[in-house]
Residue, then its C-alpha position, 0 to 999 in steps of 0.5 A: m615923300s610925306d603920305n599927305v604930299m602922295r596924297k595929294k598927287m593921287a587926288d590930282s591924278i584923279r581930277f585930272l583924268a576925270a577932266d580929261m574924260v569930260q572933255a574928251a567926251n565933250s559931255g559929263h560932269p566934271g564938278a564932283p569928281m574933281g571935289l571928292a578926289d581927296i575923299a575918295v584916296v583917303l576912302s582908298e585906304h579904308l575899302n576892303h575889296n578885291p579887284k581880282n573878284p567883284s563878287w567877293l562876299n564880304r567885300d565892302r560895298l561902294v554905292f555912288s548915288g551921285g551917279h553923274a560923278t562916272g568921272l571919278i568912278y572910272s577913275l577908281y575903278y581903272l586905278w584899283g585894277y578892276g579891267l578898265e583901260i586908258e583907251d576905255l577912259k577915252n571912250f567915255r560916254q561913246l557908244d558901247s563903251k565900258t564907261p557910260g554916262h551913268p553908272e550900269f551894273g553887270h556893264t562896268a567890273g566894280v559898280e555895285i548897282t545902277t545909279g543916277p536917278l538921284g536919291q536911288g543910291v542912298a536907298n540901295a547902300v541901306g540895302f546893302s547894309m540890311a543885307s549884310k545884317f541878314m546875312a550876318a545873322q544867319v551864319n555869324s556864330d557867338t565867337a566868329d563872323l563870316i560877314d563883317h563888312n561895311v558899306y560906303c555910300l557917297c552923296g550929295d545934295g541931291d540925293l538928301e533932297e529927293g524924297i526916297s533919302y528921307e525913307a532910306c534913312s529913317i528905316a537905316g537908323h530905325n534898324k541901328l546899321d551900324n556898318l553903313v557909312v554915308i559921305y555927304d559932299s556937301n559943297r553947297i552948289t546945285i546945277e542952278g547956283s547955290t543950294d540957298l536957292s532950295i534948301s535950308e534944313n538943318i542936315r545935321g539935324r535931320f540925321e540925328s534924329q534919324g538915329w544916325e551918328v552924324l560927323e564932320c570934315d574938311g573934305h580936302s585934308y587927308d587927315s580930317i578925312d581919315i579921323a572922320i571915316t575911323a570914327a564912322k567904322a566904330s560907330t554904333k549907329p548909321a554914320l554920316i560924314i559932313a564933308n565940306t568940299v569945294i566943287a571941282k577942286g582945283a579947276g582954277s577959275l571954275e573951283g567953286s561954280h555951279h558951272s563946274h557942274g555938268a559942262p567940261l572945264g575947256d582945254d585951257i583950264i585943265a591945261e592950267a589946272k594942271k601946270a598949277a598942281g605940278f603935272d604936265p599941262e600937255k599929257k593928257f589921260h596920264v598918270d605917274e608910276d608912283v600913282m599907279a602903284r599905290f593904287r594898285c596895291a589894291i589887288e594884292e591887298g584885296d586878294l590877300l583879304e579874301r584869302e584870309w577870309i577862306h581861310r577863316q571860314k575853313t579853320m573858325p568852328l562854324l560848321e553849322q554857319n558854313e551849311v547855312l551859307s551853303s544853302l543861301e548860295n544854292p537855292d534847291f526849288s526841287r524842295i519846294e512843295y506848292p500847294v493845290f487850289d480846289k476852291a474860290d479864292a483870292t489871288r492875293s490869298t493863294n499867292g501868299k500860300v505860294m510865297n510861304a511854300i517857297a519861304k519853307a523850301i528857300p532860306s535865302f526868299l525874305g522880304g516884307s511889305a509897306d506896312l500892308s502885309p495882313s491886306n496883301k497876305t505876305d507875312l511869312k509864318d513863323m519866319g520871325v522879324f529881320p534881321k534874325g528874320r525873313n520878315i522885314y517891316f519896312g513902314i509907309r515907304e515904297h520908293a525906298m523898299a523898292s530901292i533897298t529890295n533892289a540892293i538886297a536882290l544884288y548883294g548875293p544869295l538872296m531872293p526878297f520881294s516887296a509888297t504894296f497895293f498895286v495903286f501905290s507902285d506909283y510910289l516906287k516906279p522909278s526903283a522897278r524901272i532900275a530893276a528891269l533895267s539893271g537885270i534885278q531879281q526882285f519880286f513885287i507883290w501887288t495886290h488889289d489889281s483893280i476896280g475889284v478894290g471896291e469902296d475905297g474909290p478910285t484913288h486906290q483902284p489901279i487902271e493904267h498901272l498895267s499898261q504902265f508896267r507891261a510897257l516896261p521892257n524886261f519887267y514881267v507882270w503876272r495877273p493870275a485868275d486862280g492859285a493854280e496859275n499863281v503856282e505856275a507864275w511863280k515857277k517861271a518868275l524863280e527861273m527869271t534871274k535877270s529880270p524883276s517879276a509882279f504878281v498882281c493880285s485880286r482882293q476879291n474871291l476868283s472862281v478856279l479854272p476848269t483846267a487843273v494844272k495850267g502847263e502853258a501858263s510858262r509861255g505867259g498865255y494858253l488856250l483855256a477854253s475852245d470850240e471848233n471852228a470858232t469865229v471869236t477869240l477871247m483874252a483876258s487876265g486875273s478876274e476877267v478870264q472867268l468873266a471871258l468863259d461866262v461870255k463864251a456860254k453865253l455866246n454858245e447858247q447863242g449859236e456862236k462858236v467861241n476860244v477863250v485865252s487865257v494871258p497871265c502874262y502878257d510881257l512873255f506871251i508876245e515874246q513867244e514865237k508866232s507861231y504859237i501865238d497863232e496856234v493860241i489866238a486863232p488868226e481867222t477869228k474875231k479877237v477881243a481882249i476884256e480886261a477890267a483896265r486901260g488896256l491899250e497894250w491888247y491892240r497888239l493882239a486884239d481887234e477890240v479891247i473891252g477895258m475902262d476909259s476912265f477912273g473908278a468908283s467908290a462902291p461894292a465891287g459888283q456893282l462897279f463891273e457892272k457900271f463899267g461894262f463887265s458883266v456877261d450881258s454888256v460884254v456879249s452886246k458889244i461883241k455882237 
């Protein structure tokens, strides 16, 4: 049997596994898996990976940006030997199965990152490539390489129409990410019909203008695909392969139809397609032994590749590089010398100083800002510029930045951050959600946290944003009230390896709180100041904590007994046991939350919320706090 005849049989096996999966589930997307099957077979011949160890550091990364093509994804991981069984394919899209509707990192072995929202995977692939370039710059030498793998991404029209792909591919071209290969499934079909309905741009011209090598192939010719991938691997630029394909290739009357995109093909059409391809139409979820043997070669080949890599690591003159790799893989947080803060300062400034202390001790700590590092205070001093250094210049590309950083965090031994103004977190919310959903330890730095932004006005003043992100499961929003709380926030966030954390920091200076060490800040909230037999509990975060202390002093003058609770991390605080929450917020007191934001979530803890009921305005910060009711007299009046 010639190679191409065998390749055809392998591709058809993928097609019919995918079709059977969707049919059994009575939902899913057969079109993309069937159209991409030929490319998947050839890509299998180029891909360096080890099914025995999906976390091998020097493996090629494969990202499925079109996450709806799970029929293809799970078929490949089953055939390659990543631990999926036929029963898992039969349980496609069913409750508690290993084969959910879109690929989820940590749920199915081999899945590099959670994809589904279109365009995310393109940016993720750029992130994996950037991570590899940083790692290579740290551990490779002039004579030997420890990191020398490729990053592949399969994407479709929808991925390239999403704005995030423009941002990410621009970064990739600018940084000359020559180990990145994006294969564009150009089947000219979307859910609504032909792509002619919505897009007519010159894709080749777009990518060439961004500094990419652009290749083209017949997506159903094995030789053409092989030539294109070989050329892409040899390119000195990131490479886009425009693969001209037919959606639902081999699906009879539904071949090339938009009706095949997101619905089962039907038993009759599948049976006819199998018969036309020389398969037994009565057999479902079937793979011949010769096909399985070809695919399962990935197990021995991958294991050998990793063994050779380990041997290379031991025998090459890379003693210093191996020490660097070890320090990256084994961060020692006890080495961090945290700063002490004894005067009023903006928490964006204290946060920047804490980050620099972390960077000095932890070589895997890196990241950047969306062209705002001087304002975010996120520049890592004397740490150089990516890829050799740890400061990444993302440009004004918030969405791609966050998605890229998600991938950097999942690459291996790296601990990345991304930064922008808090109000512009709107531009990266989808990536923040994926970080929370996937349990990715990314550190989001969001400064200019309230109406305290001042003169830039309501377009730059976040109002609903704290509530929005506090509502996000497995996402921890820290809004420190001073530098000491900032330190405690970072200590806790570094421990939370399966969750993203956000540091929401002030532009304006904040006073040093009376408690020098905020030990209980690590539980999200703590009793900052108290009176015996208190009748009122004030709770606040960030800049409003000092306001709460000032209100307490005023109420004390009027004979009121008042407790003040600082809640630097609302999300963490509400996870504490009820006994601790009741210890901090005395149930018998009148409970009032003060926050210069929408603050609706505080009603879970408070009887009354003094927050923002409108957008802000353009004026100096002090005037705005007065105007919107965040003054001592105004708060006292509302409490009385």
